[in-house]
Short mmCIF file of the C-alpha atoms (twelve columns), coordinates in Angstrom:
data_MODEL
# 
_entry.id   MODEL 
# 
loop_
_atom_site.group_PDB 
_atom_site.id 
_atom_site.type_symbol 
_atom_site.label_atom_id 
_atom_site.label_alt_id 
_atom_site.label_comp_id 
_atom_site.label_asym_id 
_atom_site.label_seq_id 
_atom_site.Cartn_x 
_atom_site.Cartn_y 
_atom_site.Cartn_z 
_atom_site.pdbx_PDB_model_num 
ATOM 1  C CA . UNK A 1  22.460  6.865   -14.225 1 
ATOM 2  C CA . UNK A 2  22.701  9.438   -16.922 1 
ATOM 3  C CA . UNK A 3  19.073  10.471  -17.165 1 
ATOM 4  C CA . UNK A 4  15.550  9.771   -16.083 1 
ATOM 5  C CA . UNK A 5  14.905  8.202   -19.469 1 
ATOM 6  C CA . UNK A 6  17.703  5.678   -18.942 1 
ATOM 7  C CA . UNK A 7  16.390  4.920   -15.457 1 
ATOM 8  C CA . UNK A 8  12.873  4.287   -16.807 1 
ATOM 9  C CA . UNK A 9  14.210  2.151   -19.678 1 
ATOM 10 C CA . UNK A 10 16.136  -0.069  -17.254 1 
ATOM 11 C CA . UNK A 11 13.127  -0.377  -14.954 1 
ATOM 12 C CA . UNK A 12 10.895  -1.384  -17.874 1 
ATOM 13 C CA . UNK A 13 13.489  -3.903  -19.138 1 
ATOM 14 C CA . UNK A 14 13.700  -5.462  -15.678 1 
ATOM 15 C CA . UNK A 15 9.913   -5.676  -15.430 1 
ATOM 16 C CA . UNK A 16 9.624   -7.258  -18.886 1 
ATOM 17 C CA . UNK A 17 12.311  -9.815  -17.996 1 
ATOM 18 C CA . UNK A 18 10.370  -10.749 -14.852 1 
ATOM 19 C CA . UNK A 19 7.166   -11.133 -16.863 1 
ATOM 20 C CA . UNK A 20 8.904   -13.454 -19.323 1 
ATOM 21 C CA . UNK A 21 9.782   -15.757 -16.436 1 
ATOM 22 C CA . UNK A 22 6.295   -15.661 -14.914 1 
ATOM 23 C CA . UNK A 23 3.801   -18.459 -15.411 1 
ATOM 24 C CA . UNK A 24 0.049   -18.243 -15.438 1 
ATOM 25 C CA . UNK A 25 -1.700  -20.772 -13.247 1 
ATOM 26 C CA . UNK A 26 -5.367  -21.441 -13.884 1 
ATOM 27 C CA . UNK A 27 -6.959  -22.305 -10.564 1 
ATOM 28 C CA . UNK A 28 -9.842  -24.768 -10.616 1 
ATOM 29 C CA . UNK A 29 -12.608 -25.392 -8.117  1 
ATOM 30 C CA . UNK A 30 -11.835 -28.386 -5.887  1 
ATOM 31 C CA . UNK A 31 -13.733 -30.226 -3.232  1 
ATOM 32 C CA . UNK A 32 -11.630 -31.435 -0.330  1 
ATOM 33 C CA . UNK A 33 -12.179 -35.086 -1.322  1 
ATOM 34 C CA . UNK A 34 -11.223 -34.547 -4.963  1 
ATOM 35 C CA . UNK A 35 -8.198  -32.505 -3.930  1 
ATOM 36 C CA . UNK A 36 -7.006  -35.291 -1.622  1 
ATOM 37 C CA . UNK A 37 -7.347  -37.900 -4.373  1 
ATOM 38 C CA . UNK A 38 -5.614  -35.653 -6.912  1 
ATOM 39 C CA . UNK A 39 -2.706  -34.924 -4.561  1 
ATOM 40 C CA . UNK A 40 -2.218  -38.627 -3.845  1 
ATOM 41 C CA . UNK A 41 -2.262  -39.418 -7.586  1 
ATOM 42 C CA . UNK A 42 0.181   -36.590 -8.254  1 
ATOM 43 C CA . UNK A 43 2.600   -37.823 -5.594  1 
ATOM 44 C CA . UNK A 44 2.511   -41.464 -6.714  1 
ATOM 45 C CA . UNK A 45 5.940   -42.373 -8.075  1 
ATOM 46 C CA . UNK A 46 7.535   -39.061 -7.062  1 
ATOM 47 C CA . UNK A 47 10.196  -39.213 -4.356  1 
ATOM 48 C CA . UNK A 48 9.559   -35.625 -3.219  1 
ATOM 49 C CA . UNK A 49 8.046   -32.335 -4.325  1 
ATOM 50 C CA . UNK A 50 7.051   -28.958 -2.964  1 
ATOM 51 C CA . UNK A 51 3.452   -28.149 -2.063  1 
ATOM 52 C CA . UNK A 52 3.666   -25.125 -4.343  1 
ATOM 53 C CA . UNK A 53 4.561   -27.429 -7.248  1 
ATOM 54 C CA . UNK A 54 1.556   -29.621 -6.457  1 
ATOM 55 C CA . UNK A 55 -0.745  -26.609 -6.380  1 
ATOM 56 C CA . UNK A 56 0.629   -25.268 -9.646  1 
ATOM 57 C CA . UNK A 57 0.464   -28.603 -11.473 1 
ATOM 58 C CA . UNK A 58 -3.098  -29.313 -10.332 1 
ATOM 59 C CA . UNK A 59 -4.419  -25.758 -10.579 1 
ATOM 60 C CA . UNK A 60 -5.205  -25.667 -6.879  1 
ATOM 61 C CA . UNK A 61 -5.335  -22.744 -4.447  1 
ATOM 62 C CA . UNK A 62 -2.243  -22.739 -2.234  1 
ATOM 63 C CA . UNK A 63 -4.192  -22.779 1.017   1 
ATOM 64 C CA . UNK A 64 -6.143  -25.862 -0.087  1 
ATOM 65 C CA . UNK A 65 -2.968  -27.631 -1.221  1 
ATOM 66 C CA . UNK A 66 -1.231  -26.938 2.098   1 
ATOM 67 C CA . UNK A 67 -4.319  -27.998 4.063   1 
ATOM 68 C CA . UNK A 68 -4.666  -31.268 2.106   1 
ATOM 69 C CA . UNK A 69 -0.967  -32.117 2.291   1 
ATOM 70 C CA . UNK A 70 -0.953  -31.357 6.018   1 
ATOM 71 C CA . UNK A 71 -3.962  -33.603 6.618   1 
ATOM 72 C CA . UNK A 72 -2.482  -36.424 4.537   1 
ATOM 73 C CA . UNK A 73 0.756   -36.107 6.491   1 
ATOM 74 C CA . UNK A 74 -1.045  -36.283 9.856   1 
ATOM 75 C CA . UNK A 75 -2.891  -39.381 8.657   1 
ATOM 76 C CA . UNK A 76 0.410   -40.999 7.666   1 
ATOM 77 C CA . UNK A 77 -0.588  -41.274 4.008   1 
ATOM 78 C CA . UNK A 78 2.388   -39.180 2.953   1 
ATOM 79 C CA . UNK A 79 5.698   -38.322 4.582   1 
ATOM 80 C CA . UNK A 80 6.636   -34.662 4.756   1 
# 
């Protein structure tokens, strides 16, 4: 590095690049029953997906998405 200014410029450029790649997810309120139905609808016709993708697509908190997917898996309604 040549100077503090150059160091700061590179740090800011890196941060801006990361922000460009970031996505905003609007999280909605879900009941357990509605979340289960929504997850099953989302998975219909999809061979596989990540729980994080389900949560993002449906606007669901990650802990709820993992809890619902885990319960559906235990019940044999989905294969994980």
